[in-house]
N, C-alpha and C positions, 0 to 999 in steps of 0.2 A: 511257781515251778522253776526249777533251774535244771541245767544239764545233768547235774548229779542225780536228779530224781528220775531220769529216763529209765534206767534198768528196773526200778521198782514199779513205775507206771506201766511198763510193758508187761511185767509179770501179772499185775492186776488185770489189765486188759485182756491178756491171753487166757486168763482163767475165768472170764465171765461170758455167758451166753449173750448173744445180742450185739457184741462188739466185733466188728469185721476189720481185721488188720490187713494191710496190704504191704507190698514192698516199699511204698512211700512212707511207711512207719518205721523205718530202720532207725537205729540210734543216731546215725549221722544226719538223716533227713529231719528227724525230730529236733536235734540240736540246732540245725540251721533255721527251722521254723521258730524256735524259741528266741534265737538271736535276732531275727526279723521282727519279732512281736514282743519286745521285752515288757515284763510286767502285766501281761494279758492272761497268763495261765497260772493255775493255782493247784496246790495239793492240800489234802487233809491228812494229818498224822494222828495217831492214837497216842495214849499217854506215855508210851515208851519210844515214840518217834518212828513207828512203822507206818508207811504210806497206806491209807485206807481209802482214799478218794483222790480223784484227779479230774481237772478240767482243762483241756488244751484249747486255746483260743487265740485268734489273731484277726487281722483285717487287711484289706487291700486299698485302704484309703477312702472307701465309699460304703462297703459293707463288711460287717463283722462275721466271723465264722466260729462255730464251736465244733470241736471233734472229740470223740471218745470220752464224753463225760461219764464218769463211772464212780460208784461207791461199792466197796466189798459188800457182799451179800449179808454178812454178819452185822454191819454197821448202818444199814439202811433204816429208813423211817425215823431218823433223828435230826432231819433238817440239813444234813451235810451236803446232799446234792443241791438243794436249793441255795445254800450258802456259797458253794463253789460257783454256780451259775450267776448268782448275784454279784460276786466279786468280779468274774469276767465281764459281766455287763456293765459294771461301774467303770472298769478299766477301759473298756471299748468306748463307753460314752465320753470319758475324759479325753479320748483320742478324736472326738467329733463323730463317732459312729452312732447312727440312729436306728439301725436295723441289724439284727443278727439272724443269720441263716444256719441251718444244721440239717443233717440227714439222719434218719431213724430207719433202720431195717424194718420192712413191712411186717415181718413176723415177730418183732420184738414188742410184744404186748406190755411187758413191764416198763420198758422205756417210753412207749407211747402214752401209758397211763401217767407216768411222772410229768412228761411234758405237758399233757393236758392239765394236770393239777396245778402247775405253776404258770399257766397262762399261755402256753404254746398254741399256735394255730396251724392246723394241717392245711397244707396248700394242695388242692386237687386240680388246680389249673396249670400245673407245670409237669413236665416229664424230664428226668434227668438223662442227659446225652453226654457221653464221654468220647473224647478223641485220644486214642493211644498214640503217642508220638514216637515210640520206639518199638522194639521187638518184644517187650515184656508185657503180656496180657494182664499181669498182676500188679502193674504199676500203680 
């Protein structure tokens, strides 16, 4: 994934149920994330070059993170989601990362089923807690 892919990725994410975009998903913030994590995020294109899948990934030096992994509804069940995740995992592993964390909305049954199929393990021992450091509750 490159900075040039951001508008198409945002269009895909915005059109899919189960994806929760925040203000931190602005084009500028996504470009900054890609620059911090080069070679960790990937896109899938159809035969005419239209973006049909995307996986945003990066790491903090000890843990990897996946964000907004998505494939257009029309192109699902073809292995694209798994391929995107596998590519992110390989890139993160090459960076020395041994564990990838990600968040799935509790009501995203399709997403949860996908992650279960490819070996994801639900963590019931954790609670997500956020600190908002500014005035924007949608940060």
